[in-house]
N, C-alpha and C positions, 0 to 999 in steps of 0.2 A: 557930191554923190557918195552915198554909203553903200558898201557891198558886204554882204554877209554870206558865208559859206557854211552850210549845215551838213555834217557828215553823219550818215546813218549806216551803221555796220551791224553785223550779227549773223547768226547761223542761217543756212539755207532753209527756205520756207518759213522764216521767222516773222514775216510781215513787213519787211523793209520797203518793198515796192508799194504796198498798200498805204503805209504811213507816209511815204514820200509823196504819193499822188494826193493824199488827203491834205497834206501841208501845202502842196502847190495850189490846190483849190482855194485854200483859206488865205494864202499870202499873195498879194498883188505883186506883179513884176518878179515872179519866181519861175524857175525852170528846174527840171530834174535831169541829172546825168546818171544813168544806171551802168554800173560796172558790167552787168550781163551783156551789154552791147559791145564789149571789147574783147570777147574771146577770139583767139587766133584760129581755132579749128572747131568744126562742128562736133567731133567726137573728142571728148575731154577725158584724159586718164583719171583713174580713181583718186590718185594723189595730186589733186589740183594745186598748183603753185602759181606764183606770180608769173612764171615763165609761160603759162597757158593764156595769159592776157596781154593785150596791147596797152600796157600801162603808159607807154610813151604817148600814144594817141589820146588816151583819156586825160593825161596831164596837160597835153597841148590844148585840148578842148577847154579845160579849166582855165588855162592861161589866156586863151582867147576871150573867154567870158570876163575875166578880170580886166582885160584891156578895154572892152566895149560891151558891157552887159546888155544894153538895149539892142544893139545890132546883132549880137550873138543870139539872143532870144528870138528875135524876129526872123532870123535866117534858119534856125533849127526847128521851130515848132510854130506853125501857122496859127494854132489855137491860142497862143499867148499874145498875138498881135494886139488884141484889144486892150489887154492890161499893160503891155509894154509901151503903148502910146499914151497911157495915163501920166499926167504930171506927177512924178514922184522922184525923190532923191534916194530911195532905198531899193536895191535889187538883191534878190536872194537866189543863191544857187544851192540846190539840194543834191548832194552826191551820195548815192547809195550803192552798197555792195558788200559782199562777205569778206573781201580782203582789202578794203580801202584804207584801213589803218596800218597795213603791213608794208606799204610802199615807202621806201626810205630815201 
């Protein structure tokens, strides 16, 4: 089984989510993890840093995908069940966010 992780970073409102969703539609056995889903609070200070994000949870999700991409996809997003059940040895995780490359 081959696993590919694609990271899409960039400025706010720069089209990361649009690009990620378009790639997901084109690539079989793919799933998007968006960093926007990991904010700690609803009101974020103007100086957003990694402290405003649950990076540990996001990284745990990525780790779970790496262990079992097919199972992870099917549990996270019912719309990918049809492609996740297709016979394929290639699984793609698309991780998008404005600070994804700042986590060390």
